[in-house]
C-alpha positions in Angstrom: -3.3 15.5 13.0 -4.9 14.6 9.5 -3.7 12.4 6.8 -4.4 12.5 3.1 -4.2 9.2 1.7 -3.7 8.7 -2.9 -5.6 6.0 -3.8 -6.5 7.0 -6.9 -4.5 4.7 -8.5 -5.9 1.8 -10.9 -4.1 -0.9 -9.2 -3.1 -2.0 -12.6 0.0 -4.2 -11.3 -2.7 -6.5 -9.1 -4.8 -6.8 -11.4 -7.5 -9.1 -12.3 -7.9 -8.7 -8.2 -8.7 -4.5 -8.5 -11.2 -4.6 -11.8 -13.8 -4.7 -9.6 -12.3 -4.3 -6.0 -9.5 -0.8 -5.2 -6.6 -1.5 -4.2 -7.3 -0.4 -0.9 -9.8 -2.5 0.0 -7.6 -6.0 -0.5 -6.9 -8.2 2.2 -4.1 -7.9 4.5 -4.1 -11.0 6.9 -7.8 -11.2 6.5 -7.8 -6.7 6.7 -8.9 -4.6 4.1 -5.3 -3.0 3.5 -6.2 0.9 4.4 -8.3 -0.9 7.6 -4.0 -1.8 8.0 -2.5 1.7 7.8 -5.5 3.0 9.9 -4.1 1.1 13.2 -0.9 2.4 12.2 -1.7 6.2 11.9 -4.0 5.6 14.7 -0.5 4.8 17.0 0.6 8.2 16.1 -2.0 10.1 16.8 -4.0 10.9 13.3 -7.4 9.8 13.3 -8.8 12.1 10.6 -7.8 10.6 7.6 -9.1 11.9 3.9 -8.4 9.3 1.1 -8.0 10.8 -2.2 -10.0 8.8 -4.8 -10.9 8.4 -8.6 -11.4 4.3 -8.6 -15.0 3.4 -7.5 -15.0 6.0 -4.3 -18.6 4.6 -3.5 -16.6 1.3 -3.0 -15.4 3.1 0.4 -18.4 4.0 1.9 -19.0 0.6 4.5 -15.0 1.2 5.5 -16.0 4.2 6.7 -18.8 3.1 8.9 -17.0 0.6 10.3 -13.7 2.6 10.6 -15.5 5.0 12.9 -16.5 2.3 15.5 -12.5 1.6 15.9 -11.9 5.6 16.2 -10.8 6.9 12.6 -12.9 9.7 10.5 -13.0 8.5 6.9 -14.1 11.7 4.6 -13.5 10.9 0.5 -12.5 13.2 -2.0 -13.6 12.7 -5.0 -12.6 13.0 -8.6 -14.1 13.1 -11.3 -10.9 12.4 -13.6 -7.7 11.5 -12.9 -6.0 14.3 -11.2 -1.7 12.6 -10.4 -0.9 12.6 -7.1 -0.6 16.2 -6.3 -3.5 17.5 -8.6 -5.3 15.0 -6.2 -4.4 16.7 -3.4 -5.2 19.9 -4.5 -9.2 18.5 -5.4 -8.9 17.8 -1.5 -7.8 20.7 -0.4 -11.7 21.3 1.3 -11.1 19.0 3.5 -7.6 19.6 5.2 -7.4 21.6 7.9 -4.7 21.1 9.5 -1.4 22.8 9.0 1.2 20.7 8.3 -0.3 17.3 7.1 0.3 14.0 6.2 0.5 12.5 3.0 0.5 8.9 2.0 0.7 6.9 -1.0 -2.2 4.4 -1.4 -0.1 1.3 -1.5 2.8 1.7 1.7 2.8 -0.4 4.7 5.8 0.6 7.0 6.9 1.3 10.4 7.7 4.2 10.3 7.8 6.7 13.1 5.6 9.3 11.8 5.7 11.0 15.3 9.8 11.5 15.5 8.9 12.4 11.4 6.6 15.7 12.2 9.2 16.5 14.9 12.1 16.3 12.5 10.0 18.7 10.3 8.9 21.6 12.9 12.7 21.7 14.0 13.2 22.2 10.3 10.7 24.6 9.4 10.4 22.8 6.2 7.1 23.3 3.5 7.5 19.5 3.2 9.8 16.8 4.4 9.5 12.9 2.5 10.6 9.7 4.2 13.7 8.6 3.2 14.9 5.0 2.7 17.1 2.6 1.1 17.0 -0.4 -1.2 18.7 -2.8 -2.8 17.3 -2.0 -6.0 16.2 1.7 -6.7 16.0 1.6 -10.2 12.1 1.7 -9.4 11.6 4.5 -6.9 12.4 7.9 -6.9 16.3 9.3 -5.5 16.8 11.5 -3.4 19.9 13.5 -2.3 20.7 15.7 0.9 23.5 17.7 1.7 24.5 17.7 5.5 21.4 19.9 7.2 19.3 17.1 5.5 17.8 19.7 2.9 17.1 17.7 -0.4 19.2 18.8 -2.8 18.8 16.7 -6.0 16.1 14.6 -7.4 16.8 11.9 -9.9 12.9 10.3 -10.9 13.5 5.9 -11.0 16.6 5.5 -13.2 18.0 3.2 -15.4 19.0 -0.4 -14.3 22.1 0.3 -16.5 23.1 3.7 -14.5 25.2 2.4 -11.4 23.7 4.9 -8.5 25.7 4.5 -5.4 23.5 3.5 -2.3 20.9 6.2 -1.1 18.0 7.1 -0.5 14.1 6.6 -2.5 11.4 8.3 -1.4 9.3 6.5 1.0 5.6 7.9 -0.8 5.5 9.7 2.4 5.4 13.5 3.2 4.4 16.0 5.7 3.2 19.3 3.9 2.8 22.4 5.0 -0.9 23.9 3.4 1.3 26.8 2.1 2.3 24.7 -0.5 -1.3 23.6 -2.3 -0.2 27.7 -3.6 2.4 25.8 -5.9 0.1 23.3 -7.6 -2.3 24.4 -10.6 -6.5 23.7 -9.9 -8.2 21.0 -11.9 -5.1 19.7 -13.9 -3.3 16.6 -13.9 -0.3 16.8 -11.7 2.4 14.8 -10.4 4.2 14.8 -6.5 7.2 13.4 -7.1 8.1 14.5 -11.7 6.4 18.2 -10.8 5.4 19.4 -7.3 8.6 18.4 -5.9 11.2 19.6 -8.6 9.7 22.7 -9.3 9.4 23.5 -5.6 13.3 23.2 -5.5 13.9 25.3 -8.3 12.3 27.9 -6.5 14.5 27.3 -3.7 11.8 26.5 -0.9 12.8 24.1 2.3 12.0 20.5 0.9 13.4 18.4 3.6 14.2 14.6 3.4 14.0 12.6 7.1 16.2 8.8 6.7 14.5 6.3 8.2 17.1 3.5 10.0 17.7 0.8 8.5 15.9 -1.4 10.9 12.3 0.6 9.6 9.7 -2.0 7.8 8.9 -0.3 4.3 6.6 -2.3 1.4 5.4 -1.6 -2.0 2.5 -3.8 -1.6 1.4 -2.9 -5.3 2.6 -6.2 -7.2 2.4 -9.8 -6.9 5.5 -10.7 -5.1 5.0 -8.4 -2.6 1.3 -8.2 -1.8 2.3 -11.7 -1.4 5.1 -11.3 1.0 3.2 -8.3 3.2 0.9 -11.3 3.9 3.4 -13.3 4.8 4.6 -10.6 7.4 1.8 -9.7 8.7 1.5 -13.9 9.8 5.1 -13.4 11.1 3.5 -10.3 13.8 5.6 -7.8 11.7 3.0 -5.4 13.5 2.8 -6.8 16.9 -0.3 -5.2 17.7 -2.2 -7.2 14.6 -3.7 -10.5 16.5 -5.6 -11.9 13.4 -5.6 -15.7 12.9 -4.1 -17.0 9.2 -7.1 -19.5 9.1 -10.2 -18.3 9.5 -11.9 -20.8 12.0 -15.4 -21.2 8.7 -12.9 -22.9 6.8 -13.0 -26.4 6.0 -9.0 -28.0 5.4 -7.3 -30.8 6.0 -6.7 -30.7 9.9 -3.7 -32.3 10.1 -2.0 -29.7 6.9 0.3 -27.0 8.0 0.2 -24.4 5.0 4.0 -22.6 4.9 3.7 -19.0 4.6 -0.1 -18.9 3.3 -3.2 -17.3 4.2 -6.5 -18.2 3.7 -9.6 -16.2 4.0 -13.1 -17.3 4.8 -15.3 -19.8 3.8 -12.9 -21.9 1.8 -12.2 -25.8 1.5 -8.4 -27.2 0.8 -8.9 -31.0 -0.7 -6.9 -33.7 0.7 -2.7 -34.0 -0.3 -3.3 -30.0 -2.2 0.3 -28.4 -0.6 0.1 -24.1 -0.7 3.0 -22.3 -0.2 3.3 -18.1 -0.3 0.2 -17.9 -1.3 -3.1 -15.7 0.1 -6.6 -17.1 -0.8 -9.2 -14.5 -0.6 -12.7 -15.7 0.7 -14.6 -18.5 -0.3 -11.7 -20.4 -2.7 -12.1 -24.0 -2.9 -8.8 -25.8 -3.8 -9.8 -29.6 -4.9 -7.4 -33.2 -4.1 -3.9 -33.3 -4.8 -2.6 -29.8 -6.2 0.1 -27.5 -6.2 0.5 -23.7 -5.7 2.9 -21.3 -4.9 3.4 -18.5 -5.3 -0.2 -17.6 -6.5 -2.8 -15.0 -5.0 -6.3 -16.6 -5.6 -9.5 -14.0 -5.8 -12.8 -14.7 -4.0 -15.2 -18.1 -4.7 -12.1 -19.5 -7.2 -12.4 -22.8 -7.8 -9.7 -25.7 -9.1 -9.9 -29.0 -9.9 -7.8 -31.5 -9.0 -4.3 -32.3 -10.3 -3.6 -28.4 -11.1 -0.7 -26.4 -10.4 -0.4 -23.0 -10.1 2.6 -21.5 -9.4 4.9 -18.3 -10.9 2.9 -15.3 -9.2 0.0 -16.3 -10.9 -2.8 -13.9 -9.8 -6.5 -15.8 -10.6 -9.2 -13.8 -11.0 -12.8 -13.6 -9.3 -14.5 -16.3 -9.7 -12.5 -18.5 -12.1 -12.3 -21.7 -12.2 -9.0 -24.3 -13.2 -10.2 -27.1 -14.7 -8.7 -30.6 -13.4 -5.3 -30.9 -14.0 -4.6 -27.8 -15.5 -1.1 -26.2 -15.1 -0.6 -22.5 -14.7 
């Protein structure tokens, strides 16, 4: 079985971290996000992965070499210009050998049962199947409405918050496609899965089905600062029990008596005395001096925080930044 991962986005909501590092290579619990995703895919016998990449595709080469050791073969479909979600899939057509195949947005972290989803897809003889979940606030997502047979009857793309929408399913960013659907995507132009491919397929009465996931399903879009922090915390709390990476690396220099609440710390970090951390993600080589307070923040690699400083409110401090003593961020 094969999967395409849509990694062509610029990760604008996580800037400045993503100015030089693709979102897929940002760490979750000190492991690159894509490595976490590949490990999840292997549990469903998905060992062949193609990355649809327009943003610095060469940066994924080291990841490819590492994942071969883990059992995943990674190919990279390079986009010379942004092609949108569907255009990126069409551009990767030469890499697609299996039918059906999975397509996964490159910022989704989930324990959706992909094996059962594939069984559902085959049973329904669908052209495309969309994984569906329910969320408290659907305003940031595309809504999907089903008939009694679980066939999709309508889409609403990201309703305004002022619209009163009854609880319904959203598009979880995980699909199963038959190869025939590629004929519906134009060549070498930007084209959207959500806004163009699916509505047009529905208009042409093609068999599109929704796979409703149980309410207990874990699902998170990691593309915002708060949700990126939450993903790290969830891994720390063993939401995915088959990962066992330590939250604090042995190479760090931190006060032994300190316990930092809901905080993940990268390698070669140094934390001073009387410094409090809560809901923070520290990448590698961070130095925080004495008497600091950090909460709900992300610190990039080689960041230095001067003594008696405070960093809060979902702040992202970019790589190699220096915050002077007594600063409030």
